[in-house]
N, C-alpha and C positions, 0 to 999 in steps of 0.2 A: 744352517743352526745355529741359532740367533746366539749373538754375542753376549745377550744375558745371561748368567747364569741363574739355571733353575737348580736346586739344594736338595733333595731326600736326608733328611737326618730320622735316623733312626734310635729313637728315643729311651732313657733308660725307664727300669719300672717304681725305682721309689719317686717319692716327692722331694728330697732333698736333691737327689743327683739332676733332679729333673730341672728343681732353680739353679741346680748351679751348670748347666749347660747352657745356661742365658748367656753364660762370657764368650762360648763356645759362637753362640748365634754371631754378637758382637763383632768377635772378632773375624769371623766371614763376611760379615758387612764392610768390613772396615778393607778387607783383603778384595771384595768383588763390590765394588758399589754399585747397588740398584738390585742387587740378585735377588730372588725369590725363594725364600726359605717356607719348607714346607717340612713339619715332624707327625713321623710314624708313632703312634702311641699309644696308650690301654685310653677309654674314653673321658676316663678319672681326670686325667692331663690337664681335658681341654681347656680347663678354669686359670690352670697357669696358666697354660701357653699363651690364652688370650689377653692377659695382658704383660706381655712380651710383645713390644710394636716392631720386634725384629722378626718376628713370626707370624707368615703370610695369611696358611692356616695348618690345621692340623688334620690328617689322616687318622680316621682310626683302625687303631690294630681288635678287630672282633677276637683275637686269639689268646687265649689267656695265658697269662706266662708260666713256661714253665711245661705248655702244650705244642707238640710237634705239628698235628696236621699237617703234612705238608702237601697235597691236594690244594688244600683251602690255600695255602701260604702260594702256590702256583698259581692258582687263578686270581687271585688277588693282585699277585705280581705282572700277568699279562696285562689283566687290566691298565693295569697302573703307566702298560708304556706309551700309552695318551696320551698322559705329561710331559712326556720327551726332555726326562728332567738330567742337566748336563752332569750330575755328579752327587753320590754316597756317599754320608760318615756314617758308621755304624758304630756306634756306642757300647751297645753291649758285648763282651766277651764271648759270646755262645755261637755255637756253628750255626742255630736255626735261624739266630736275627740277621744273617746274613745273604738268608733266601731271597726275601722278595726284591732286593734292589738285582741280584743278577737275573732274576727272570723277569722285572721290569726294563731289562737290556737299559739299565742304565753305563756308561760310557767308563766312569771314573769312579772307582768302589773302593775308602780308603776306611781301614781299622785298624786294630794292635792285631797281633795274629790271634790271640785267643785260642779258645779251643780248633788250632788247625785248619783254619780255613781258607787252603788255596786254592785258586780255581774259582772261589765264591767270590773273594776279594783280590783287585788287580792291583791295589794299592797300600800293601801289606809292611803295617808299622814291625817294629821288635823295641818293646816296653824297656827303658831303663828305669825303674823305680827310683834307684838314686839320680837320676836326673830331673826327674820327675817325682817326687814322692808325694804330691798334692793330687787327690783326683780331677779339681778343676784341671789344674797343670794337662791331664793327660788328653781332656776334653778340648782346651784348646791348643793343643799341639797340632789332634787331627784335621785341627782347621788352617794348619801353613803346610810350605813342604818340607819334604823329611828334613832338606837339606838345611832351613833354614832354622835360626835360633825362633826362641818364642818370646813373643811378642810382650809387651806391657799386657798384663788380665784387670779387664775393665768387669772390677764385680756386679752380680746382678744386682737388676732394680727392677721390681714389679711395678707397676702401675695399677693402682689402685683404682675403683671407677667407684668415682663420685656418689652415683645418681642411687646404687648400689650402698653406699655407707648410709647416706641420709636416708633409704625406706627399711636398713636393719635398724638404724637409730628408732625410726617409729615402731616398727614391729616387736622389739625386742623394750620396748620402754628406756632407753639406754641415755646418756648426758653424759656432755663433755663438763657438765661447769668445775669438775674436781681431777685433781690428775688420775688417771687407771694406770696400774698397773696389770699387764697381763700375765698369766701363769700358764704354760703350756704341761701339764706332768705325765701326761702319757709319752710309751715311747713303743711304737709298733715291734722294735727288734723285740724288746725282752723285757725282765724286769731288771736287769744288770746295770741298762739306763737309765732307771727309774730315781730320781731325789726322792726322797719319803714321803708321805702323804704328812705328816704328822710334821716334816719340816717345812713343806710346804703351806702347812694351815699356823705356823708360828710366824710367818714372814706374811703370808697375809695378814695376819692380828696387829705386826707391828705397823702394816703399811696403813693400815686403816685407821688406827692411832695417830697416825703423822698426817692424815686427813685424807688419802686417799680412796680411791676405790679400786674394787678387783674384778676382773673379769677371768673365769675358768675358761677353757676353749678345747678342743680335744674331739674326736668324733665320737659316734654312738660307743662303740669298745670302752672307752675311755672316761666314763661317764660312771660305775665304779670308783675308780681314783677320786674323780672331780668331788664326786658325793662325798667320798671320806674324806677330804681335804675340808668340805665344808662343817662335815657331823664334829671335827674334831676344835674346829674353832671353837670359843665360848661365844652363847649365846647373842651377846652386847655387839658382838662385830658382825653378826652374818646378812644385816639390814643394806650394809654397803656394796655383798660380791652376787654377784650376778652369776650363773653357771648354764655358760652356751655350748657346753660338751653336747654333741649328740642334737643341738638345737640349728646349728651352719652346716652348711654345703664348705667345700673346698674354699671356693672364689670368695663365699662371705667370711672364713677366716680371715683369707688374705686382708680384704678391706678392711674389716675390724681392728686386725691387729695394726692395720697401718695408722690409727685412731688413737693408738696407746701412748702415752708417757713415758712408759718403760716394759720389757718382758721381762721374765727370769722361764727359761725352759731347760729342759732335756735337749739331749743331741736326740732333734731327730727332725720330722721335715718341715714340724712350727717353727723349728728352731732356722732352720734356712730360711724361710719366707718371712719372717721376721727381720732376718737382717737388711734381705733384697727388698724389703718397704721400710729402710733405711732409721728404725725406731731404736732407740737406747737399746741394749740385749745383753743379760747374762746368762750365760751359757753355763750351763753344769751337766760337767762329765763322766760319768763310771769307767763303763769297762773300753768304753773307745776310748779315740784320741783326736785332738783336735788336728795333732800334725800331719791328719791325713784326709780330716774332712772338715774344717774350721768353716764357721760360720764367716762368710766375707762382706764385714762391713766394717767401716772406721768405728765405731759406735758401739764395741763388743768390750764385757769382760768375761773372761774364759774362766773360771772354777774348776779345780781339781786336786785331785789330793797327788803327794808324790810317793803314797805308797807303794812299796817295793812288785804286788804282784799285779797293776796296772800299767799299763793298759791290757787286758786277756781279749778282748775282740770277743767273750762270750755270753748269750744270752741270758745263763745265769748266772750265778757266782758259783767257781768250782770250788770253794770251800767253802759257801755255805754261808758266809757272813756280810757280805758285803759293804765290809768299811771304808772302801773308797766312794760310797755314797753315802755312811749314817753316820762317816765323820767328818763330813764337809756342815759346818754347821750352817742353822739361819741365822746367826748373827754376822757369818762370815758373808754373808748370800747379800744379804740386807744392805752393810756395808756398800757392796760392791752398785747396787742398786742406787744411794745415797748419792755415789759419784757420778755416776753416769747421767742423775740429774743436775746436779751441781754443772758435771762439764757442760750438758746442753743448755743452762739457764747461760751457761756466759761465753756460747756461740751468739 
């Protein structure tokens, strides 16, 4: 067997989690210099992984999230035996996520116990949530021996594609002659993560009044929200707004966010992307908590309410008022934007 480690990572199914997993990949290369890291993940994650220099290749997972398809998993695992992976690390906690590394005959298969995966994993760890309160800590801990302390965690750092940045600027008529405030108002999780559209519109107006331009990001599903934000703005401000929601792919969003002067985002996948391209970020939290999945960057201000009922971690407000978000004022958020811009200029 080669002395060089060849490691298969069974990756997570959410954008933000995949970004945070880069800290694990960095840790693995520190522990195993020269290691080859492949990530088994849905095809949507390829643009994220391509911007991680630690990842040598993506193995596309053709089976949808939540689907068992045991026969197809068996065939895929058998075909992957030719890769001769030396170890696998399984980040999801589901039983089915541990099947392919077993079928691929990978000798060391590491993961948290999760759904009682005895026999499928042979390096099973029992999670102490108090010892590892952050998701990124739980990822990185799987990259070191069970009896070793957690190493210093290196924040994710996605490398933007400069050529694609140039192409996108030409395609969408974008200019960097004035500072860019980028807004990421969507949240796949649900409305209890979404700061109100009227608040985003108010901040966008203030930014334009201060001499900035505004770029709106999101998927095609978020277009309803971004259109609403633009419609809520006074007509004289709209000329400085570019609505890119549904007009860009995930990799494009990574590259364009890297050009931003500052970003405001809900707790979402794009929040983690913005943190990982090292732009100043205001992260607005509603039902969820930065004590579990914070944006991993030194240039972040987190805005969250101290209302008694949060964090509830619900997709929709169980009390029907969304006070944790509606009472976070645009004035408070824009003040954070200004502080970040001042700090950026001082560096």
